[in-house]
Backbone bond lengths (Angstrom), bond angles and torsions (degrees), N, CA, C in turn:
res aa  C-N    CA-C-N  psi(-1)  N-CA   C-N-CA  omega(-1)  CA-C   N-CA-C  phi
1 X - - - 1.458 - - 1.536 111.02 -
2 X 1.348 115.15 -39.30 1.465 119.67 -179.34 1.528 111.20 -64.05
3 X 1.323 117.11 -34.95 1.464 118.75 -179.87 1.525 111.00 -70.75
4 X 1.320 117.69 -30.96 1.471 120.91 176.06 1.527 109.31 -67.91
5 X 1.346 116.17 -45.02 1.458 120.28 177.45 1.532 110.14 -61.12
6 X 1.313 117.03 -42.72 1.467 121.66 179.39 1.531 110.33 -61.76
7 X 1.332 116.84 -44.25 1.472 120.59 179.60 1.525 110.93 -63.01
8 X 1.339 117.05 -48.13 1.470 120.55 -178.68 1.527 111.68 -63.64
9 X 1.303 116.09 -44.22 1.466 120.90 -179.23 1.522 109.49 -64.43
10 X 1.325 116.58 -45.94 1.457 122.18 -179.98 1.529 110.48 -60.94
11 X 1.318 117.02 -46.28 1.466 121.64 178.95 1.525 110.46 -59.86
12 X 1.327 116.78 -46.85 1.455 121.80 179.34 1.531 111.20 -59.39
13 X 1.317 116.79 -45.28 1.470 120.91 -179.07 1.535 111.87 -65.11
14 X 1.314 116.62 -46.50 1.471 119.76 -178.45 1.524 110.92 -65.87
15 X 1.325 116.35 -43.66 1.466 120.97 178.25 1.531 110.53 -60.33
16 X 1.332 116.69 -47.53 1.465 121.15 -179.59 1.532 110.43 -66.47
17 X 1.313 117.03 -39.57 1.463 120.47 179.45 1.514 112.28 -61.88
18 X 1.315 116.73 -43.52 1.469 120.95 177.29 1.522 110.25 -64.57
19 X 1.322 116.37 -38.29 1.470 120.60 179.41 1.527 111.58 -62.57
20 X 1.335 117.99 -26.50 1.459 120.79 176.99 1.528 111.15 -61.44
21 X 1.331 116.58 -22.59 1.461 120.95 179.09 1.530 112.32 -99.70
22 X 1.318 116.62 -36.91 1.466 119.82 -177.54 1.528 112.51 -82.74
23 X 1.322 117.17 -23.56 1.479 122.71 179.60 1.522 109.29 -126.10
24 X 1.333 116.05 39.15 1.460 122.30 -171.67 1.529 113.67 -53.27
25 X 1.323 117.84 -43.42 1.467 120.76 -176.91 1.526 111.83 -60.40
26 X 1.324 116.68 -38.28 1.452 120.64 178.05 1.516 112.18 -64.08
27 X 1.331 116.35 -37.95 1.460 120.66 179.75 1.527 111.43 -74.19
28 X 1.326 117.18 -36.37 1.462 120.18 -179.94 1.526 110.23 -59.11
29 X 1.305 117.44 -38.08 1.471 120.71 -179.17 1.518 112.55 -64.79
30 X 1.328 118.11 -21.14 1.466 120.66 -178.14 1.528 112.57 -85.10
31 X 1.327 117.03 -17.47 1.468 120.74 -179.48 1.534 108.26 -71.61
32 X 1.321 117.10 128.12 1.476 119.03 178.78 1.535 110.80 -53.91
33 X 1.320 115.53 136.50 1.473 121.74 -175.22 1.521 113.36 -61.59
34 X 1.306 117.32 -22.27 1.459 121.31 -178.92 1.535 111.32 -68.32
35 X 1.319 116.94 -21.60 1.462 120.75 -178.00 1.524 111.11 -85.06
36 X 1.338 116.34 135.91 1.475 119.27 176.73 1.535 110.52 -81.03
37 X 1.299 116.84 170.40 1.465 123.43 172.98 1.526 112.53 52.85
38 X 1.306 115.87 50.37 1.473 120.26 -175.57 1.534 112.71 -60.55
39 X 1.314 117.35 -39.30 1.465 120.28 178.79 1.528 110.10 -62.73
40 X 1.332 116.78 -43.32 1.464 120.82 178.08 1.526 110.72 -62.05
41 X 1.335 116.73 -43.32 1.472 121.22 179.76 1.525 110.24 -58.45
42 X 1.327 116.97 -44.08 1.467 120.96 -179.65 1.524 110.34 -63.98
43 X 1.313 117.16 -45.45 1.474 120.18 179.70 1.534 110.84 -65.36
44 X 1.320 116.25 -44.01 1.455 121.02 -178.88 1.531 111.55 -61.83
45 X 1.335 116.36 -45.81 1.468 118.97 179.59 1.532 110.56 -67.96
46 X 1.325 116.96 -31.47 1.468 119.72 175.05 1.515 111.61 -63.19
47 X 1.321 116.23 -44.69 1.468 120.93 177.77 1.527 110.05 -62.45
48 X 1.333 116.34 -43.22 1.472 119.59 179.36 1.526 111.14 -61.90
49 X 1.326 117.47 -41.09 1.463 119.47 -179.65 1.530 111.20 -63.56
50 X 1.315 117.49 -43.68 1.475 120.31 178.09 1.527 109.12 -63.95
51 X 1.317 116.87 -43.63 1.457 121.65 179.68 1.531 111.08 -60.87
52 X 1.326 117.33 -46.40 1.469 120.49 177.40 1.535 110.47 -61.11
53 X 1.337 116.09 -40.89 1.470 119.82 179.36 1.517 112.10 -58.66
54 X 1.317 116.31 -34.87 1.469 121.18 177.90 1.529 110.92 -79.68
55 X 1.334 116.41 -44.22 1.471 120.50 -177.48 1.524 112.85 -63.07
56 X 1.322 117.21 -24.67 1.469 119.25 178.54 1.531 111.94 -60.96
57 X 1.324 118.18 -19.81 1.455 122.35 -178.84 1.516 113.61 -95.73
58 X 1.316 116.77 -4.12 1.460 120.33 179.93 1.531 107.73 -97.50
59 X 1.304 115.71 115.92 1.478 121.00 -174.26 1.521 111.97 -63.78
60 X 1.315 117.32 -42.43 1.456 120.33 -178.09 1.536 108.54 -67.82
61 X 1.321 115.89 125.94 1.455 120.47 178.94 1.515 114.31 85.77
62 X 1.335 117.61 12.36 1.470 120.91 -178.86 1.523 112.45 -56.43
63 X 1.315 116.94 -37.51 1.453 120.83 -178.38 1.533 110.23 -63.39
64 X 1.322 116.24 -44.73 1.463 120.56 -179.99 1.532 109.63 -68.66
65 X 1.315 116.58 -44.40 1.474 120.53 179.79 1.520 110.84 -57.49
66 X 1.313 116.69 -45.31 1.469 119.31 -176.96 1.531 111.72 -65.69
67 X 1.304 116.40 -37.96 1.478 119.41 178.46 1.523 111.16 -69.13
68 X 1.321 116.86 -41.08 1.474 119.95 177.21 1.522 111.28 -65.54
69 X 1.332 116.36 -37.41 1.462 120.31 178.32 1.522 110.55 -65.43
70 X 1.328 116.94 -42.45 1.467 120.15 177.89 1.534 110.16 -62.49
71 X 1.329 116.79 -42.18 1.466 120.81 176.98 1.528 111.23 -62.72
72 X 1.316 116.24 -39.49 1.467 121.28 177.56 1.529 109.96 -61.11
73 X 1.337 116.79 -44.59 1.459 121.11 -179.20 1.524 111.20 -63.05
74 X 1.314 117.22 -35.17 1.462 121.17 176.28 1.532 109.44 -68.66
75 X 1.340 116.23 -40.37 1.466 119.75 -174.75 1.532 113.40 -71.00
76 X 1.325 118.37 -26.03 1.466 119.70 179.14 1.535 112.09 -89.20
77 X 1.313 116.45 -5.76 1.473 120.42 -179.05 1.528 113.27 -59.44
78 X 1.345 119.23 -38.14 1.476 119.06 178.23 1.539 112.87 -58.65
79 X 1.308 117.84 -32.70 1.467 120.31 177.48 1.527 109.92 -65.36
80 X 1.335 116.59 -39.19 1.467 119.96 178.23 1.527 111.44 -67.40
81 X 1.324 116.00 -38.51 1.476 119.95 176.67 1.530 109.71 -65.32
82 X 1.322 116.57 -43.75 1.459 122.07 178.38 1.541 110.29 -57.30
83 X 1.316 114.35 -42.89 1.469 120.40 -179.55 1.530 110.55 -61.89
84 X 1.322 116.66 -43.07 1.470 120.95 -178.54 1.531 111.14 -69.62
85 X 1.321 116.63 -45.92 1.471 120.12 -177.83 1.524 111.66 -63.63
86 X 1.328 115.97 -43.59 1.464 120.60 -176.83 1.531 112.67 -88.50
87 X 1.339 115.38 1.02 1.469 121.77 179.22 1.523 111.56 52.63
88 X 1.313 115.41 52.68 1.462 121.81 179.64 1.520 108.08 -85.17
89 X 1.342 117.35 120.40 1.469 119.40 -179.48 1.532 111.00 -70.99
90 X 1.315 115.47 158.36 1.459 120.60 179.48 1.525 110.75 -66.90
91 X 1.318 116.78 -37.73 1.457 122.02 178.48 1.526 109.69 -100.87
92 X 1.331 118.31 128.26 1.458 119.38 176.62 1.529 110.92 -55.59
93 X 1.322 115.86 130.54 1.460 120.38 -178.69 1.516 114.13 83.20
94 X 1.337 116.54 -6.07 1.456 120.85 179.74 1.518 111.48 -82.81
95 X 1.313 114.59 176.08 1.461 120.51 178.04 1.535 108.56 -94.47
96 X 1.337 116.75 129.45 1.469 118.40 -178.79 1.529 111.69 -72.20
97 X 1.308 115.63 138.80 1.457 121.22 173.55 1.531 106.09 -97.31
98 X 1.318 115.71 97.47 1.478 121.33 -173.99 1.526 111.87 -57.41
99 X 1.322 116.90 -40.20 1.462 120.71 -178.82 1.527 111.01 -61.33
100 X 1.308 117.21 -47.33 1.470 120.60 -179.85 1.519 111.00 -66.80
101 X 1.334 116.91 -39.30 1.468 119.74 179.23 1.525 111.19 -58.83
102 X 1.323 117.62 -39.38 1.479 121.14 179.99 1.522 112.06 -82.82
103 X 1.322 118.11 -35.06 1.465 119.73 -179.24 1.517 113.02 -70.54
104 X 1.314 117.01 -24.21 1.467 118.17 -179.59 1.526 112.64 -76.71
105 X 1.323 117.84 -15.38 1.473 119.99 179.19 1.533 112.59 -61.47
106 X 1.340 118.76 -47.36 1.467 117.94 178.57 1.529 113.71 -67.03
107 X 1.323 117.89 -15.62 1.461 120.43 178.46 1.524 112.14 -68.99
108 X 1.307 116.98 -15.96 1.461 120.61 177.70 1.531 110.23 -66.61
109 X 1.319 116.82 -29.09 1.468 121.17 -178.28 1.542 111.32 -63.32
110 X 1.345 119.20 -49.63 1.472 117.69 176.87 1.532 113.17 -63.66
111 X 1.331 117.07 -28.80 1.462 118.68 177.25 1.531 111.16 -67.36
112 X 1.311 116.12 -37.68 1.467 120.49 178.03 1.537 110.14 -69.99
113 X 1.314 116.22 -46.11 1.464 120.73 178.41 1.534 110.48 -62.05
114 X 1.325 116.09 -42.96 1.464 121.07 179.82 1.520 111.49 -61.42
115 X 1.324 116.39 -38.81 1.470 119.55 178.03 1.521 110.23 -60.88
116 X 1.325 117.20 -45.36 1.455 120.22 178.63 1.523 111.86 -64.14
117 X 1.319 118.03 -39.31 1.473 121.21 -178.89 1.524 110.95 -64.20
118 X 1.319 116.67 -36.29 1.468 119.13 -179.94 1.520 112.41 -67.18
119 X 1.330 117.95 -21.47 1.453 121.05 179.52 1.500 114.43 -87.29
120 X 1.322 117.21 -10.76 1.471 120.77 -179.42 1.525 110.69 -79.54
121 X 1.307 114.27 148.80 1.486 118.91 177.30 1.501 110.15 -93.21
């Protein structure tokens, strides 16, 4: 079961990380305006997501990786809240689906819990 969780989590992270570069403008809009260097933040978090997706498969340091991943998931949560409050659509120029924007917020909790579970022996 843990290997299935690891595969799904890793796939999600790598896919999302790559999207930070291929759909950069969409991600930039989600970064709270108060933060400087929004383009850098999007690229940096994209690199971190790909890196975490790879590190999940390296046994050595799994405990540290899982804790850092959980912390990362907590740190990107404000962008998701910003997206919901400001009704920012997933596609630039698209129509926001308010229900999905708000329903995805609680999904961060299983991502945080899942990160911790992957670090347990």
